[in-house]
Every structure is written in structure tokens, then in C-alpha cells.
N, C-alpha and C positions, 0 to 999 in steps of 0.2 A: 798258628804261625802268621805273623804280620808280614805282608808283602811290602818290601821297600820299593818306592817308585824309582823307575829307571829314568835318569835324566841325562842330558848331553854332558853335564859336568861330571857325573859319576862315571860315565863311559870314558871320558877324557882322563880322569884320574887313574882308571884301570890301565889305560893305554900307557900313560906315563910310568906307572909302577912296573909294568912288564919290561919296558925298554931300559929303565933305570937298573932293574935287577940284572939284565943282560949286558949292562955297561955300554949301552948304545945311546948315549946322551944326545939330545937334540932331534932325534928321529920322530918322537911322538908328535911334534908340531906338524909334520907333513902327512900324517895319517888321517883319513876321513872314515867314519863309521856310520852306516845307515842300517835301519831295519827295513826289510823288504818282504812284501807279501808274495813276490814272484818266486821265491825259493820254496819248492814243494818237497823235495827229498832231502837236500843238504841243509844242515843247520847254519852253515856259513860258507862264503866264497871270498877269495882275495885276489885282487889284481896287484901283484907284487911290484910291477913297474910304476903304477900310479899311486901305490900305497892306499888303496881303497878297499875297505872291508864291508861286505854285505852280510847281515845276520838275519836269520829267519825270524819272522814276527812271533812265532810260537815261543821263542826264548824269553820274551817279555812276561809270559805267563808261568814259566816253569821254575822260576826261582833263581836266586843269585848264583848258586854254585855252578849250575849248568851253563849259564850265561858267561860266567868268568872263565870256565874251562874252554868253551868254544871261542871266545874272544882271544884268549891266550894262544890257542891252537892257530888261529888265523894270523895273529901278530907274529908268531914264530916263523911263519912263511916269509913275511916281509924281512925280518931280521936275518934269516938265512940267505935270502936273495941279496941283501945289502952287504953281507960279509963275504959271500962266496960266489955270487953271481949265479948264472944259470947252470953252472957245472955241478952244483949240489942237487941231490934228489929232493923233491918236495917233502917226503916223509923219511928222509935219510937220517944218518946218525947225528948230523949237526942239528937238525930239527928236534930229534928225540932228546938230545942233551939239553936244549933250551926248555923243552916241556918239563923235563925232570928237575931242572934248576928252579922252575916256577912251582914245583910241587905237584905236578900232574903226571899221571901215567901217559906215556906217548901213544895214544890211541889214534889210529888213522880214521876210524869211523866211530861216531858217537850217535846213538839213537836218541830220539826226543825224550825218552824216559831216563836218559843218562847211562844206558847200557852200551855195549860195544857195537851193536848193529841196529839199524832202523827196523822196526817191526814190519814195515810195508815192503822192505826190500826183498827181492828174490835173488837167488844165486843160480848160476848156470854151470853145469858140469860139462866139460868138453873131453870126450873119451876117444882115444885112437882105437879103432876096431882091430888093428893089426897087432900092436905091441901093448895095448891096454894102458898106456900112460894117460894120466888125468890132469887137467888144469881146471881151475875155477875162475869165474869172473862174475861181476855184478850184472852183466848183460851178455846176451848171446854174441860171440865173436866169430862171425861166419868166415872171416878171412884167415883165422888161425889155422895152422897146419902143424902136424907132428914133425918136429925137426929131425928126429932119428929116422923116420920113415922117408921123408923127402931126401935126406942124405943118401939113403939106400936106393933112390930112384923111383920110389913109390909116390902116389898122389899125396898122401899125408892128410887127407880130409878127415875131420873130426866129427863124431856124432855129438850133438848138443842136446842136453836134457835139463829141463828146469827142475830145481829141487827146492823144497820148502826150507825155511830157516829152522834151525834146530835149537 
């Protein structure tokens, strides 16, 4: 498989294609895209106000398909912000509809191998010792409390346990 070099022009063409597909003409000119070695866990980050997209340097090595999906994912955040403002959730139904329209499954997390979860990520299970309710997060959330137990006048403190990816 021959690797196609990634150029500024090819990235700009992809940006224009996404916004044209979503009928948001003229928005592509305001978007800046850069590759960054500072991204360690995420494959991309977006500042929706400034229309700035940062992509993980690893995407240059992983092939066109993964790069296209991550770029589209980040651009959809900008499109949602421009259409609905901050009232729309970052990965809400509006974002999911744009991803589907572009031909991608609306995945919140994409691993570097193209799967749904980063191989390096760990999840944390937060368990209420009283009512046994469980919540999951990508990091330990020490401030979380069990809502049902705090409503009943209890402390609501959760036990936090690290679990391996499955």
C-alpha cells in the first residue's frame, strides 16, 4: 500500500468537502488545521470558537482513512457550534447526524488503530457501596457522589476502582 503524502492542500480540500456536504458554505476558509506532537492521548482537539483543529502527529503515519475520520469528527464540532451555539452537546444528536451524513459512524472515541477506544486508556468504575449503582469514566472522579443516596441524606461517597479495557 502506497502512502499518499499529506499536504496542506489535501487537508484544505478535505475541510472544504466536509463543509460543502453539510451545506455550510464559506466556513472552510476560517478553519486552521495543524499537526501537533503535544497530543498524547487524543487524536484530535478543536477550539470551536477560533475554528482551530489540532491533530495528533501519529495520524500522518496511520493512513488516509483514519485521518479523514478524525478530521471530519473535529470539523463536525465546529459545524455544530456554528449552527446551534453552545446549547448543543459536543457529541449530541446534531454532531452524530453530521458524522453519519459524511459516511462515518458517530464514535466519540477513536483509538489510534481505528477502533473505538485507545489501547492505552484505562477506565474507572465508580460504585456506590450502599445502593450498588455504578458509573464509569475515563479518569477517577473523586467529586462524584451517588445522587440517590445524597437525596436520602447519606454521604453518597463512591468507591473508585480502575478496570482494564476489555
